[in-house]
Structures are given as structure tokens and as C-alpha cells.
N, CA and C atoms as an extended XYZ file, in Angstrom:
591
Properties=species:S:1:pos:R:3:atomname:S:1:resname:S:1:resid:I:1 pbc="F F F"
N       143.666       31.895      143.132 N   MET     1
C       142.861       32.778      141.867 CA  MET     1
C       141.808       32.872      142.806 C   MET     1
N       141.728       34.862      142.608 N   ASN     2
C       140.515       35.429      142.949 CA  ASN     2
C       139.634       35.109      142.483 C   ASN     2
N       138.298       35.351      143.173 N   SER     3
C       137.137       35.304      142.486 CA  SER     3
C       136.281       36.785      142.207 C   SER     3
N       135.791       36.794      141.285 N   ILE     4
C       135.203       37.772      141.709 CA  ILE     4
C       134.112       38.319      142.223 C   ILE     4
N       133.773       39.402      142.672 N   LYS     5
C       132.581       39.700      143.736 CA  LYS     5
C       131.432       40.732      142.975 C   LYS     5
N       130.620       40.168      143.161 N   VAL     6
C       129.029       40.609      142.897 CA  VAL     6
C       128.881       42.055      143.921 C   VAL     6
N       128.370       42.683      143.297 N   ILE     7
C       128.141       44.079      144.113 CA  ILE     7
C       126.841       44.070      144.420 C   ILE     7
N       126.690       44.577      145.989 N   GLN     8
C       125.293       44.103      146.503 CA  GLN     8
C       124.669       45.965      145.979 C   GLN     8
N       123.508       45.452      146.054 N   THR     9
C       122.918       46.624      145.120 CA  THR     9
C       121.438       46.721      146.202 C   THR     9
N       121.183       48.413      146.740 N   TYR    10
C       120.086       48.852      147.536 CA  TYR    10
C       119.183       49.239      146.410 C   TYR    10
N       117.972       49.271      146.248 N   TYR    11
C       116.684       49.436      145.262 CA  TYR    11
C       115.162       49.048      146.558 C   TYR    11
N       114.958       49.955      146.134 N   ASN    12
C       113.320       49.628      146.695 CA  ASN    12
C       112.972       49.294      147.873 C   ASN    12
N       113.969       49.406      148.999 N   GLY    13
C       113.855       49.023      150.048 CA  GLY    13
C       114.300       47.971      150.334 C   GLY    13
N       115.480       47.157      149.249 N   TYR    14
C       115.746       45.667      149.362 CA  TYR    14
C       117.100       45.793      149.623 C   TYR    14
N       118.233       45.501      149.785 N   LEU    15
C       119.685       45.169      149.799 CA  LEU    15
C       119.700       43.503      148.798 C   LEU    15
N       119.770       44.093      147.577 N   PHE    16
C       119.888       43.083      146.537 CA  PHE    16
C       121.454       41.776      146.852 C   PHE    16
N       121.237       40.826      146.540 N   ARG    17
C       122.763       40.271      146.787 CA  ARG    17
C       123.642       40.570      145.401 C   ARG    17
N       122.878       41.213      144.021 N   SER    18
C       123.795       41.537      143.368 CA  SER    18
C       123.114       43.012      142.173 C   SER    18
N       123.841       43.277      141.303 N   ARG    19
C       123.408       43.840      140.687 CA  ARG    19
C       122.117       43.694      139.593 C   ARG    19
N       122.023       42.218      139.090 N   LEU    20
C       121.311       41.684      138.405 CA  LEU    20
C       120.066       41.448      139.146 C   LEU    20
N       120.166       41.088      140.162 N   GLU    21
C       118.608       40.841      141.429 CA  GLU    21
C       118.064       42.133      140.772 C   GLU    21
N       118.844       43.263      141.165 N   ALA    22
C       118.012       44.591      141.411 CA  ALA    22
C       117.880       44.653      139.902 C   ALA    22
N       118.571       44.047      138.983 N   ARG    23
C       117.693       45.113      137.521 CA  ARG    23
C       116.582       44.159      137.227 C   ARG    23
N       116.497       42.967      137.883 N   TRP    24
C       115.302       41.974      137.348 CA  TRP    24
C       114.001       42.472      138.529 C   TRP    24
N       114.496       43.120      139.840 N   ALA    25
C       113.517       44.109      140.532 CA  ALA    25
C       113.010       44.891      139.876 C   ALA    25
N       113.563       46.036      138.586 N   VAL    26
C       113.424       46.826      137.998 CA  VAL    26
C       112.199       46.632      137.004 C   VAL    26
N       112.720       45.314      136.398 N   PHE    27
C       111.842       44.672      135.587 CA  PHE    27
C       110.607       44.527      135.943 C   PHE    27
N       110.130       43.971      137.203 N   PHE    28
C       109.009       43.439      137.694 CA  PHE    28
C       108.399       44.906      138.486 C   PHE    28
N       109.121       45.951      138.882 N   ASP    29
C       108.530       47.289      139.221 CA  ASP    29
C       107.930       47.700      137.751 C   ASP    29
N       108.494       47.714      136.621 N   ALA    30
C       108.506       48.219      135.410 CA  ALA    30
C       106.823       47.755      134.938 C   ALA    30
N       106.650       46.395      135.088 N   CYS    31
C       105.898       45.746      135.155 CA  CYS    31
C       104.753       45.427      135.578 C   CYS    31
N       104.737       46.388      136.877 N   GLY    32
C       103.712       46.368      137.526 CA  GLY    32
C       103.212       45.098      138.728 C   GLY    32
N       104.086       43.722      139.061 N   VAL    33
C       103.853       42.935      139.305 CA  VAL    33
C       104.686       42.971      140.708 C   VAL    33
N       103.568       43.214      141.963 N   GLU    34
C       103.646       42.657      143.387 CA  GLU    34
C       105.345       41.530      143.464 C   GLU    34
N       106.245       41.794      144.057 N   TYR    35
C       107.175       40.713      144.628 CA  TYR    35
C       107.372       41.124      146.094 C   TYR    35
N       108.095       40.110      146.487 N   GLU    36
C       108.976       39.678      148.071 CA  GLU    36
C       110.602       39.452      147.240 C   GLU    36
N       111.468       40.108      147.919 N   TYR    37
C       112.871       39.572      147.503 CA  TYR    37
C       113.245       38.217      148.526 C   TYR    37
N       114.073       37.423      148.395 N   GLU    38
C       114.151       36.641      149.501 CA  GLU    38
C       113.426       36.265      150.675 C   GLU    38
N       111.740       36.246      150.363 N   PRO    39
C       110.704       35.639      151.760 CA  PRO    39
C       111.104       34.757      152.718 C   PRO    39
N       111.507       33.509      151.915 N   GLU    40
C       111.579       32.776      152.868 CA  GLU    40
C       112.499       31.582      152.420 C   GLU    40
N       112.885       30.909      153.682 N   GLY    41
C       114.074       29.768      153.033 CA  GLY    41
C       113.386       28.501      153.578 C   GLY    41
N       114.191       27.598      152.435 N   TYR    42
C       113.260       26.150      152.412 CA  TYR    42
C       114.073       25.312      152.898 C   TYR    42
N       113.741       23.808      153.965 N   ASP    43
C       114.612       22.831      154.002 CA  ASP    43
C       113.927       21.819      152.613 C   ASP    43
N       115.146       21.572      152.106 N   LEU    44
C       114.757       20.653      150.860 CA  LEU    44
C       114.665       19.114      151.531 C   LEU    44
N       115.245       19.060      152.225 N   GLY    45
C       115.888       17.575      153.152 CA  GLY    45
C       117.313       17.051      152.620 C   GLY    45
N       117.750       16.285      153.329 N   ASN    46
C       118.986       15.433      153.393 CA  ASN    46
C       120.350       16.958      153.654 C   ASN    46
N       119.799       17.958      154.551 N   GLY    47
C       120.625       18.596      154.822 CA  GLY    47
C       120.862       19.886      153.421 C   GLY    47
N       120.051       20.091      152.754 N   MET    48
C       119.777       21.032      151.789 CA  MET    48
C       118.699       22.247      152.071 C   MET    48
N       119.466       23.331      152.126 N   MET    49
C       118.727       24.375      152.273 CA  MET    49
C       118.562       25.328      150.910 C   MET    49
N       117.317       26.046      150.760 N   TYR    50
C       117.238       26.966      149.495 CA  TYR    50
C       116.463       28.100      149.703 C   TYR    50
N       116.559       29.193      149.373 N   LEU    51
C       116.465       30.720      149.488 CA  LEU    51
C       116.192       31.037      148.225 C   LEU    51
N       114.903       31.033      147.451 N   PRO    52
C       114.430       31.657      146.257 CA  PRO    52
C       114.751       33.117      146.094 C   PRO    52
N       115.212       33.676      144.990 N   ASP    53
C       115.260       35.029      144.670 CA  ASP    53
C       114.218       35.868      144.995 C   ASP    53
N       113.073       35.332      144.002 N   PHE    54
C       111.690       36.404      144.331 CA  PHE    54
C       110.521       35.524      144.737 C   PHE    54
N       109.691       36.123      144.922 N   LEU    55
C       108.119       35.415      144.959 CA  LEU    55
C       107.365       36.614      144.758 C   LEU    55
N       106.825       36.859      143.256 N   LEU    56
C       105.746       37.590      142.760 CA  LEU    56
C       104.358       36.804      143.173 C   LEU    56
N       103.598       37.850      143.030 N   HIS    57
C       102.475       38.034      143.459 CA  HIS    57
C       101.258       38.472      142.338 C   HIS    57
N       100.373       38.088      142.007 N   GLY    58
C        99.143       38.450      141.163 CA  GLY    58
C        99.745       38.177      139.930 C   GLY    58
N       100.424       37.041      139.367 N   VAL    59
C       100.619       36.892      137.976 CA  VAL    59
C        99.475       36.212      137.346 C   VAL    59
N        99.303       36.887      136.420 N   ASP    60
C        97.975       36.511      135.507 CA  ASP    60
C        98.471       35.405      134.737 C   ASP    60
N        97.328       35.082      133.637 N   GLY    61
C        97.583       33.685      132.822 CA  GLY    61
C        97.531       32.410      132.936 C   GLY    61
N        98.311       31.524      132.429 N   ARG    62
C        97.993       29.941      132.414 CA  ARG    62
C        98.014       29.598      133.889 C   ARG    62
N        99.195       30.287      134.194 N   ASP    63
C        99.963       29.605      135.603 CA  ASP    63
C        99.857       30.958      136.460 C   ASP    63
N        98.525       31.312      136.564 N   GLY    64
C        98.425       32.628      137.206 CA  GLY    64
C        98.891       32.190      138.895 C   GLY    64
N        98.766       33.834      139.403 N   GLY    65
C        98.650       33.551      141.025 CA  GLY    65
C       100.142       33.755      141.677 C   GLY    65
N       100.831       33.204      143.013 N   ASP    66
C       101.956       33.317      143.111 CA  ASP    66
C       103.216       32.358      141.943 C   ASP    66
N       104.394       33.145      142.071 N   LEU    67
C       105.539       32.219      141.167 CA  LEU    67
C       106.874       32.746      141.820 C   LEU    67
N       107.759       32.103      142.034 N   TYR    68
C       109.203       32.079      142.520 CA  TYR    68
C       109.596       32.069      141.248 C   TYR    68
N       110.670       32.982      141.180 N   VAL    69
C       111.661       33.168      140.480 CA  VAL    69
C       113.208       33.480      140.773 C   VAL    69
N       113.968       32.489      140.271 N   GLU    70
C       115.148       32.335      140.910 CA  GLU    70
C       116.386       32.987      139.538 C   GLU    70
N       116.834       33.914      139.851 N   VAL    71
C       118.343       34.533      139.218 CA  VAL    71
C       119.173       34.002      139.249 C   VAL    71
N       119.780       33.496      138.362 N   LYS    72
C       121.169       32.626      138.288 CA  LYS    72
C       122.339       33.402      137.063 C   LYS    72
N       123.195       34.148      137.510 N   GLY    73
C       124.044       34.830      136.624 CA  GLY    73
C       124.821       33.508      136.132 C   GLY    73
N       125.328       32.316      136.939 N   GLN    74
C       126.362       30.822      136.517 CA  GLN    74
C       125.320       29.734      137.527 C   GLN    74
N       124.848       28.850      136.301 N   MET    75
C       124.259       27.610      137.688 CA  MET    75
C       125.115       26.755      137.386 C   MET    75
N       125.250       26.155      138.496 N   ASN    76
C       126.185       24.971      138.681 CA  ASN    76
C       125.274       23.649      139.318 C   ASN    76
N       125.856       22.550      139.095 N   ASP    77
C       125.306       21.359      139.729 CA  ASP    77
C       124.522       21.641      140.685 C   ASP    77
N       125.175       21.938      142.096 N   ASN    78
C       124.297       22.138      143.018 CA  ASN    78
C       123.197       23.205      142.947 C   ASN    78
N       123.193       24.827      142.352 N   ASP    79
C       122.044       25.175      142.049 CA  ASP    79
C       120.801       24.581      141.417 C   ASP    79
N       121.231       23.779      140.178 N   ALA    80
C       120.714       23.314      139.238 CA  ALA    80
C       119.599       21.498      140.025 C   ALA    80
N       120.360       20.848      141.181 N   ILE    81
C       119.590       19.714      141.930 CA  ILE    81
C       118.397       20.907      142.937 C   ILE    81
N       119.175       22.231      143.812 N   LYS    82
C       118.271       22.887      144.841 CA  LYS    82
C       116.842       23.382      143.822 C   LYS    82
N       116.981       23.988      142.926 N   ILE    83
C       116.039       24.497      141.745 CA  ILE    83
C       114.896       23.107      141.666 C   ILE    83
N       115.373       21.968      141.077 N   LYS    84
C       114.765       20.972      140.831 CA  LYS    84
C       113.858       20.173      141.845 C   LYS    84
N       114.401       19.879      143.050 N   ARG    85
C       114.161       19.689      144.103 CA  ARG    85
C       112.993       20.490      144.761 C   ARG    85
N       113.216       21.787      144.591 N   PHE    86
C       112.472       22.672      145.230 CA  PHE    86
C       110.932       22.632      144.356 C   PHE    86
N       111.224       22.981      142.774 N   TYR    87
C       110.357       22.392      142.318 CA  TYR    87
C       109.419       21.319      142.117 C   TYR    87
N       109.795       20.202      142.235 N   ASN    88
C       109.582       18.616      142.822 CA  ASN    88
C       108.401       18.589      143.906 C   ASN    88
N       108.941       19.581      144.956 N   MET    89
C       108.385       19.391      146.549 CA  MET    89
C       106.794       19.933      146.141 C   MET    89
N       106.527       20.467      145.258 N   GLY    90
C       104.984       21.173      145.017 CA  GLY    90
C       104.231       20.818      144.011 C   GLY    90
N       105.207       19.820      143.478 N   LYS    91
C       104.356       19.286      141.995 CA  LYS    91
C       103.330       18.094      142.264 C   LYS    91
N       102.395       18.465      141.244 N   ASP    92
C       101.260       17.326      141.662 CA  ASP    92
C       101.683       16.074      140.889 C   ASP    92
N       101.701       14.912      141.382 N   PRO    93
C       102.175       13.588      140.870 CA  PRO    93
C       101.809       13.131      139.883 C   PRO    93
N        99.980       13.703      139.524 N   LYS    94
C        99.404       13.053      138.805 CA  LYS    94
C        99.209       13.728      137.242 C   LYS    94
N       100.024       15.187      137.049 N   GLY    95
C        99.565       15.737      136.005 CA  GLY    95
C       100.294       16.894      135.635 C   GLY    95
N        99.984       17.641      135.124 N   TYR    96
C       100.934       18.808      134.192 CA  TYR    96
C       100.579       19.944      135.033 C   TYR    96
N        99.784       20.062      136.113 N   ASP    97
C        99.207       21.273      136.993 CA  ASP    97
C       100.337       22.183      137.590 C   ASP    97
N       100.437       23.245      137.532 N   LYS    98
C       101.532       24.224      138.368 CA  LYS    98
C       101.830       23.702      139.875 C   LYS    98
N       102.878       23.708      139.763 N   SER    99
C       103.789       23.001      140.742 CA  SER    99
C       102.964       24.171      142.073 C   SER    99
N       102.822       24.005      143.461 N   ARG   100
C       102.953       24.796      144.385 CA  ARG   100
C       104.112       25.605      144.466 C   ARG   100
N       105.113       24.941      144.339 N   THR   101
C       106.537       25.522      144.053 CA  THR   101
C       106.857       25.777      143.085 C   THR   101
N       106.353       26.205      142.344 N   ALA   102
C       106.266       27.050      140.542 CA  ALA   102
C       107.803       28.050      140.583 C   ALA   102
N       108.510       27.481      139.813 N   ILE   103
C       109.839       28.949      139.708 CA  ILE   103
C       110.320       29.040      138.212 C   ILE   103
N       110.472       30.151      138.335 N   LEU   104
C       110.880       30.566      136.568 CA  LEU   104
C       112.337       30.858      136.816 C   LEU   104
N       113.152       29.994      136.327 N   VAL   105
C       114.469       30.568      136.480 CA  VAL   105
C       115.355       31.468      135.088 C   VAL   105
N       115.684       32.460      135.495 N   VAL   106
C       116.072       33.764      134.500 CA  VAL   106
C       117.682       33.748      134.944 C   VAL   106
N       118.422       34.437      133.741 N   GLY   107
C       119.951       34.784      134.045 CA  GLY   107
C       119.845       36.077      133.604 C   GLY   107
N       120.796       36.703      132.714 N   LYS   108
C       120.888       38.033      132.579 CA  LYS   108
C       119.801       38.529      132.020 C   LYS   108
N       119.487       39.851      131.867 N   LEU   109
C       117.897       40.061      131.354 CA  LEU   109
C       118.338       40.524      129.680 C   LEU   109
N       117.066       39.573      129.039 N   PRO   110
C       117.184       39.716      127.923 CA  PRO   110
C       118.244       40.511      126.964 C   PRO   110
N       118.918       40.434      125.917 N   GLU   111
C       119.442       41.421      125.021 CA  GLU   111
C       118.477       41.659      124.050 C   GLU   111
N       118.879       42.804      123.074 N   GLY   112
C       118.070       43.131      121.960 CA  GLY   112
C       117.674       44.441      121.731 C   GLY   112
N       117.837       44.726      120.495 N   ASP   113
C       117.362       46.029      120.302 CA  ASP   113
C       115.661       46.289      120.174 C   ASP   113
N       114.997       45.483      119.887 N   CYS   114
C       113.569       45.591      119.836 CA  CYS   114
C       113.114       44.428      120.697 C   CYS   114
N       111.505       44.361      120.712 N   ILE   115
C       110.904       43.176      121.297 CA  ILE   115
C       111.062       42.002      120.419 C   ILE   115
N       111.275       41.935      119.116 N   ASP   116
C       111.400       40.800      118.283 CA  ASP   116
C       112.798       40.332      118.987 C   ASP   116
N       113.739       40.518      119.121 N   ASP   117
C       114.985       40.428      119.493 CA  ASP   117
C       115.444       39.835      120.493 C   ASP   117
N       114.400       40.506      121.791 N   ILE   118
C       114.081       40.203      122.881 CA  ILE   118
C       113.645       38.613      123.064 C   ILE   118
N       112.206       38.705      122.385 N   ILE   119
C       111.873       37.167      122.027 CA  ILE   119
C       112.335       36.550      121.478 C   ILE   119
N       113.183       36.492      120.777 N   SER   120
C       114.259       35.668      120.313 CA  SER   120
C       115.677       34.731      121.276 C   SER   120
N       115.666       35.827      121.947 N   TYR   121
C       116.620       35.708      123.038 CA  TYR   121
C       116.617       34.574      124.102 C   TYR   121
N       114.795       35.096      124.942 N   ILE   122
C       114.537       34.163      125.185 CA  ILE   122
C       114.325       32.992      124.769 C   ILE   122
N       113.723       32.693      123.930 N   GLY   123
C       113.632       31.414      123.054 CA  GLY   123
C       114.694       30.382      122.752 C   GLY   123
N       115.752       31.124      122.283 N   ASP   124
C       117.434       30.780      122.628 CA  ASP   124
C       117.648       30.090      123.623 C   ASP   124
N       117.354       30.771      124.825 N   LYS   125
C       118.084       30.235      126.390 CA  LYS   125
C       116.718       29.230      126.652 C   LYS   125
N       115.418       29.532      126.425 N   ALA   126
C       114.405       28.574      126.811 CA  ALA   126
C       114.694       26.775      126.638 C   ALA   126
N       115.525       26.902      125.315 N   TYR   127
C       115.844       25.335      124.752 CA  TYR   127
C       116.873       25.206      124.646 C   TYR   127
N       117.759       25.966      125.290 N   SER   128
C       119.387       25.743      125.062 CA  SER   128
C       119.737       24.911      126.468 C   SER   128
N       119.320       23.694      126.678 N   GLY   129
C       119.757       22.963      127.516 CA  GLY   129
C       121.367       22.676      128.420 C   GLY   129
N       121.648       22.876      129.158 N   HIS   130
C       123.087       22.298      129.582 CA  HIS   130
C       122.980       21.075      130.748 C   HIS   130
N       123.288       20.206      130.387 N   LYS   131
C       123.543       18.725      131.020 CA  LYS   131
C       121.999       18.593      131.429 C   LYS   131
N       121.722       18.637      133.223 N   HIS   132
C       120.592       17.975      133.157 CA  HIS   132
C       119.985       19.259      133.991 C   HIS   132
N       120.504       20.467      133.715 N   TRP   133
C       120.154       21.604      134.681 CA  TRP   133
C       118.748       22.052      133.844 C   TRP   133
N       118.001       22.798      135.069 N   PRO   134
C       116.499       23.470      134.093 CA  PRO   134
C       117.397       24.989      133.549 C   PRO   134
N       116.250       24.646      132.476 N   ASN   135
C       116.741       25.917      131.631 CA  ASN   135
C       115.809       27.302      132.287 C   ASN   135
N       116.825       27.872      131.516 N   GLU   136
C       116.309       29.242      132.162 CA  GLU   136
C       114.712       29.972      131.057 C   GLU   136
N       114.228       30.592      131.264 N   PHE   137
C       112.758       30.869      130.689 CA  PHE   137
C       112.171       29.420      130.007 C   PHE   137
N       111.693       28.732      130.828 N   ASN   138
C       111.131       27.336      130.402 CA  ASN   138
C       109.890       27.256      131.865 C   ASN   138
N       108.624       26.789      130.856 N   PHE   139
C       107.779       26.420      131.896 CA  PHE   139
C       107.955       25.084      132.663 C   PHE   139
N       108.800       24.103      131.692 N   GLU   140
C       109.233       22.909      132.590 CA  GLU   140
C       109.261       22.843      134.503 C   GLU   140
N       109.708       23.966      134.893 N   THR   141
C       110.078       24.226      136.428 CA  THR   141
C       108.957       25.126      136.763 C   THR   141
N       107.664       25.293      136.020 N   ILE   142
C       106.659       25.686      136.417 CA  ILE   142
C       105.290       24.820      136.581 C   ILE   142
N       105.088       23.854      135.154 N   ASP   143
C       104.080       23.435      135.362 CA  ASP   143
C       104.514       22.098      134.866 C   ASP   143
N       105.796       21.844      134.353 N   GLY   144
C       106.107       20.633      133.602 CA  GLY   144
C       106.269       20.535      132.280 C   GLY   144
N       105.502       21.663      131.671 N   ASP   145
C       105.878       21.475      130.327 CA  ASP   145
C       106.773       22.233      129.382 C   ASP   145
N       107.638       21.495      128.485 N   TYR   146
C       108.739       22.108      128.412 CA  TYR   146
C       108.394       23.070      126.919 C   TYR   146
N       108.657       24.348      127.554 N   PHE   147
C       107.782       25.561      126.674 CA  PHE   147
C       108.331       26.829      126.578 C   PHE   147
N       108.875       27.515      126.335 N   ALA   148
C       109.832       28.896      126.393 CA  ALA   148
C       108.393       29.992      127.293 C   ALA   148
N       108.874       30.881      128.215 N   ALA   149
C       107.817       31.327      129.105 CA  ALA   149
C       108.535       32.800      129.170 C   ALA   149
N       107.840       33.585      128.414 N   HIS   150
C       108.417       35.004      127.819 CA  HIS   150
C       107.683       35.703      129.149 C   HIS   150
N       108.436       36.165      130.095 N   PRO   151
C       108.114       37.504      131.275 CA  PRO   151
C       107.473       38.763      130.359 C   PRO   151
N       106.275       39.019      130.472 N   GLY   152
C       105.907       40.663      130.262 CA  GLY   152
C       104.585       40.709      130.431 C   GLY   152
N       103.896       42.090      130.172 N   VAL   153
C       102.617       42.818      130.405 CA  VAL   153
C       101.778       42.450      129.697 C   VAL   153
N       100.483       41.908      130.020 N   ASN   154
C        99.561       41.300      128.662 CA  ASN   154
C        98.438       42.804      128.637 C   ASN   154
N        97.515       42.581      127.600 N   HIS   155
C        96.699       43.937      126.996 CA  HIS   155
C        96.062       44.541      128.160 C   HIS   155
N        96.148       43.650      129.581 N   ASP   156
C        95.647       43.592      130.655 CA  ASP   156
C        96.082       45.045      131.416 C   ASP   156
N        97.320       44.901      131.042 N   GLY   157
C        98.485       45.661      132.272 CA  GLY   157
C        98.969       45.040      133.041 C   GLY   157
N        98.718       43.353      133.054 N   LYS   158
C        98.937       42.655      134.380 CA  LYS   158
C       100.389       41.628      133.632 C   LYS   158
N       101.184       41.627      134.646 N   PHE   159
C       102.368       40.157      134.293 CA  PHE   159
C       101.999       39.153      134.557 C   PHE   159
N       102.550       38.761      133.216 N   GLU   160
C       102.132       37.540      132.516 CA  GLU   160
C       103.507       36.319      132.155 C   GLU   160
N       103.387       35.354      132.038 N   LEU   161
C       104.431       34.526      131.180 CA  LEU   161
C       103.685       34.197      130.110 C   LEU   161
N       104.338       34.160      129.029 N   PHE   162
C       103.860       33.388      127.481 CA  PHE   162
C       104.163       32.628      127.294 C   PHE   162
N       103.427       31.843      126.525 N   GLY   163
C       104.082       30.444      125.646 CA  GLY   163
C       104.679       31.234      124.380 C   GLY   163
N       106.091       30.634      123.803 N   ASP   164
C       106.098       31.001      122.295 CA  ASP   164
C       105.173       30.889      121.207 C   ASP   164
N       104.439       30.555      121.569 N   ASP   165
C       103.292       29.964      120.009 CA  ASP   165
C       102.804       31.384      120.035 C   ASP   165
N       102.911       31.988      118.403 N   CYS   166
C       102.134       33.371      118.485 CA  CYS   166
C       100.705       33.780      118.886 C   CYS   166
N       100.164       32.590      119.387 N   ASN   167
C        98.598       32.857      119.823 CA  ASN   167
C        98.860       33.456      121.002 C   ASN   167
N        99.846       32.599      121.917 N   TYR   168
C        99.895       33.622      123.278 CA  TYR   168
C       100.912       35.032      122.989 C   TYR   168
N       101.970       34.742      122.159 N   LEU   169
C       102.197       36.126      122.081 CA  LEU   169
C       101.836       37.193      121.965 C   LEU   169
N       100.966       37.043      121.340 N   ALA   170
C       100.149       38.203      120.379 CA  ALA   170
C        98.909       38.771      121.617 C   ALA   170
N        98.963       38.210      123.030 N   ALA   171
C        98.340       38.769      124.043 CA  ALA   171
C        99.103       39.423      124.851 C   ALA   171
N       100.775       39.569      124.336 N   MET   172
C       101.564       40.596      124.983 CA  MET   172
C       101.645       41.753      125.008 C   MET   172
N       101.749       42.947      125.593 N   ASP   173
C       101.528       44.095      125.424 CA  ASP   173
C       102.957       44.304      125.035 C   ASP   173
N       103.538       44.606      123.568 N   ARG   174
C       104.973       44.231      123.183 CA  ARG   174
C       105.263       45.749      123.778 C   ARG   174
N       104.933       46.772      123.359 N   ALA   175
C       105.844       47.911      123.707 CA  ALA   175
C       106.169       48.407      125.019 C   ALA   175
N       105.012       48.057      126.106 N   ARG   176
C       105.084       48.014      127.045 CA  ARG   176
C       106.533       47.238      127.763 C   ARG   176
N       106.516       45.554      127.485 N   THR   177
C       107.139       44.732      127.710 CA  THR   177
C       108.786       44.971      127.102 C   THR   177
N       108.464       45.309      125.925 N   GLU   178
C       110.054       46.082      125.450 CA  GLU   178
C       110.359       47.351      126.499 C   GLU   178
N       109.753       48.351      126.790 N   LYS   179
C       109.946       49.124      127.574 CA  LYS   179
C       110.211       48.897      129.054 C   LYS   179
N       109.805       47.724      129.811 N   ALA   180
C       110.300       47.443      130.639 CA  ALA   180
C       111.693       46.507      130.836 C   ALA   180
N       112.118       45.579      129.938 N   TYR   181
C       113.553       45.039      129.662 CA  TYR   181
C       114.506       46.524      129.490 C   TYR   181
N       114.181       47.402      128.553 N   ARG   182
C       114.991       48.666      128.441 CA  ARG   182
C       115.087       49.263      129.784 C   ARG   182
N       114.361       49.550      130.283 N   VAL   183
C       114.329       50.196      132.054 CA  VAL   183
C       115.760       49.958      132.800 C   VAL   183
N       115.017       48.045      132.844 N   ALA   184
C       115.935       47.526      133.635 CA  ALA   184
C       117.072       47.075      133.289 C   ALA   184
N       117.748       47.279      131.772 N   ARG   185
C       118.881       46.898      131.606 CA  ARG   185
C       119.439       48.291      131.651 C   ARG   185
N       118.844       49.343      131.601 N   CYS   186
C       119.578       51.022      131.833 CA  CYS   186
C       119.759       51.300      133.248 C   CYS   186
N       119.208       50.465      134.422 N   ALA   187
C       119.116       50.966      135.478 CA  ALA   187
C       120.623       51.109      136.420 C   ALA   187
N       120.554       52.630      136.759 N   ARG   188
C       121.951       53.033      137.870 CA  ARG   188
C       121.388       52.605      138.885 C   ARG   188
N       121.829       52.838      139.561 N   PHE   189
C       121.866       52.423      141.581 CA  PHE   189
C       123.047       53.008      141.975 C   PHE   189
N       124.411       54.002      141.422 N   GLU   190
C       125.047       54.659      142.276 CA  GLU   190
C       124.571       55.995      142.592 C   GLU   190
N       125.007       56.310      143.792 N   HIS   191
C       124.786       57.896      144.285 CA  HIS   191
C       123.326       57.705      144.155 C   HIS   191
N       122.540       56.938      144.959 N   GLY   192
C       120.989       56.949      145.516 CA  GLY   192
C       120.294       57.286      143.935 C   GLY   192
N       120.922       56.707      142.727 N   GLU   193
C       119.928       56.658      141.593 CA  GLU   193
C       118.791       56.137      141.788 C   GLU   193
N       117.790       56.596      141.015 N   THR   194
C       116.829       55.459      140.997 CA  THR   194
C       115.893       55.598      139.247 C   THR   194
N       115.939       53.972      139.315 N   PRO   195
C       115.483       53.996      137.653 CA  PRO   195
C       113.860       54.291      137.207 C   PRO   195
N       113.928       55.342      136.375 N   GLN   196
C       112.652       55.906      136.054 CA  GLN   196
C       111.815       55.059      135.069 C   GLN   196
N       110.626       54.932      135.407 N   PHE   197
C       109.701       54.187      134.552 CA  PHE   197
C       108.872       54.706      133.124 C   PHE   197
């Protein structure tokens, strides 16, 4: 049986392993957050190595600072073990503080015709666990809190992860966040095309 190969994609000075990763890079650019792609690999012990996809800098909000992001088109048991082990490497064993190796797991870009649809999609993914895998769009692999994490832009124009409580989502610039998702979903890279923000 032949496996389907993903398309490597050049964008913003990086050669991304997949079109999905490139689209997330477009989203981060549209949100105005600084990132590095695959900046460094880690030895997780027992012969297990791990290379997170993105490292975001200057994230605002409750878990501000640097944040790793793992883009998974399809999760498997080995991926899940690596992500959990990586998160636990930087976790403070005494509490719910942000892990030094906090990592947001994302899959495909959220679908929807409006920001409410996007918020609903993220919430569904955040709480639809499979086996013992880390959930997409969940604070669990960031600070241990089992709560939806909505990537977007706040009213100060900074990238943030918003909880799905109405009080947190009220701080989201809904129009700018929706536009960032639309730009990323519609991004084309053929023939040197560059997404327009």
C-alpha cells in the first residue's frame, strides 16, 4: 500500500514539511506573533527524540511568553507519548503553573464561516479526547488545566490563547482573529504566491 506524501512548502524563509504547517505559519503572521520553525530538537530520554514544529515568542495573556506549537495532521501513539513527555519535562511538580515546555497541539485550521463557527470547532476538538492522546486546542499540555485554548488576537493586537469562558473570549478581537484564520485557510503557495493580509 502506497502512503500519501505531504507537499513540502516554502514560505517566509522556511521550508515547511507540509502545507498544513505553512498555513499555520500564515496564521501566526496574520496574528502578528513572532515564531521560529523547528528551532531545536530535544532528547526525551530512552532514545526518544522530539522536534517541536514552532516556538512562538511574546504570547500575551495568562500563559504569556514563549509557547511551543505542534501541528498534527494525524496523531499516533508515538506522537502522543513524545508530546506528553515533552510537556512533563518542564512541568512544575507542585502546581498548575505554565510548563517551561508548554506546547499547544493543533490539527487542521478550524473550519467555519464566522468566528462563532471557529470557536465552536475549537471547543469540539479541545474536549474530544482519543485514547490517552493530548487534545488539540487544550491548555492541558500548557499548564495542566483541561480547558479549551483558542488561538487569536486580543484587543491590544497581540497573539493570545483564550479560554472558552465568555469572560476570556470577550478579550478576543473577533474580526481580526477570524480574518487571520480565513487568510491562512485560503493561502496559496504555488508559483511563488504569497498570502495577503
